[in-house]
N, C-alpha and C positions, 0 to 999 in steps of 0.2 A: 136697574133703578132708573128713574126718570132724571133728566138733567145731565150736567157735566160730572163725570166720574171723578174729576180732579177736585171737585168741591165736596165730595162725600168722605165719610170716615173710611180708612183703609189700613191694612196691615201688610207689611212686606216681611218676608222671612229669609234669613241667610242660614244655611246649614249644609249638612252632608246628606247626599241621596245615595243610598246603597241598595244593590239588588237583594231582594229577599231570597234566601237560600231555597233552592228547588225542593229540599226536603221539608220545608216549613209548610206542611199540608194544612195546618190550621189557618194560616194567613190566606192561603189560596181558597180554602173553604169559605172563609168570611167574604172574600171578594165575590165568589160565585153565588153566595146567598143574595147579594145585592144585584149582581149582573150575570145571571145564569146563561144568558145568550152568548157570553164571551167564552164559554167552554170550547167552542170550535177554534178560537184563536189560540187557546192554551194547547190544545191537542195538535193542531195542524201548522201553526205558525210560530211555535216556541215563545208564546207570550210570557212575559215576566213581570212580576210586581217589584216595585221599588218602595223603600221606606225612607221618608224624610225625617232627619234628626235635626231639629232646629237648634241653632247656636245663639242667634240674636234675632230680635224682632223689632222692626221699625213701625211705630204707630204715627199716623198722620190724621189728626182730627180736624184739620182746617187751618186757617191762618194762625200762625204763632203757637201751634199746639203739637208740633212734631217732636218726637223723642225716641231714642233707642231704649228698648226694654230688654232685660235679661229674661231668659225663658222661665225662670221661677215666678215671674209676674203674670204669665199667660198660660202656660201648660199646666194641666192637672193630671194626676194619675188616672189611668183608664179604668181601673177597678176590677175588671174581669179579664182573664186571659181568653184567647180565641176558643179554646176547647170548652172552658167553663161557660162562655157566652152561648155557644151552640146548645149546650145542655140546658141552660136557663131558658133559652128561646123555646126549646121543645117542651119543657115543663109549663111555660106560660101558655103555649098553644093548647096543651091538654087541659089546663085549668080555666083559662080565661080566653074566650074567643077575641080576636082583634076587633076593634070598634068598626062600625059601618063606614066605609069610604065609597060605597058604590055610586058611580055616576049612572044616570038614567039608562044609558045604552051599553053599560059595561057589566059583564057577568063574570069576570075573572075573579078567582079567589083572592082574599086578602090574607097576607101572611106577615108574621114578624120576621124581619131580616137582621135586625141588630138591636143591641141594648147596651147602654153604658150607664154610669151613675146619674146622668143628667137627662136621659130621655130614651125613648124607643123609636126605632125606625120601622115603618110598615111599608109594604109594597103591594100594589094591585096593578097587574099588567106592567106598564112601563112607568107608572106613577109612584114616586117615593114620597112619603110623608113623615115628618119628624113630630113626635109627640113629646113636648118637654115635660120633665118631672120636677117636683120640688126637691131636688137633690142637694148634695150628692147622696145617693143611696148606695150602701156598701154591701148589703146582703140580699140574697134572693127572697128571703122572707119579707124584708123591708120593702122590696119592690112589689111583691104580691099584695101586701097590705095597702100600699099607696095606690096601686091600680084599682083595687076594689073600692077604696075610699073615694076615688075620683070618678067612679061611674063606669069602669070597665066591667061589663057583665057578660 
């Protein structure tokens, strides 16, 4: 952002950060959908994922607007587990091609990499794009209907 970051809205989080169990292939699969180039680090350098479990969140909205928030005011349920998300992404790819993100000199394919009740994440080459949805959407059918209604063809 432009300007002094101390003058903008911000959140700080206090919580526990735990290593994701090596057997949690779904979490690693999700990470690799977003960053497939990091597979070399996983294989050769023992790369590990960590999961942040927030306990308290501090909101600072500017002068005289700072306050502590409980996680119940900020966090929302994810909606899909990692395995269900991967299956939903595959079904979406089969039914509805991702929208056009192509830059004039870029020919990399566009693919869905993530979905949650509030939006879709698309990737083309190194570029990630978030497509917000009028969520929260809780079912795959609801997501499909919303995408078709908003112009995903």
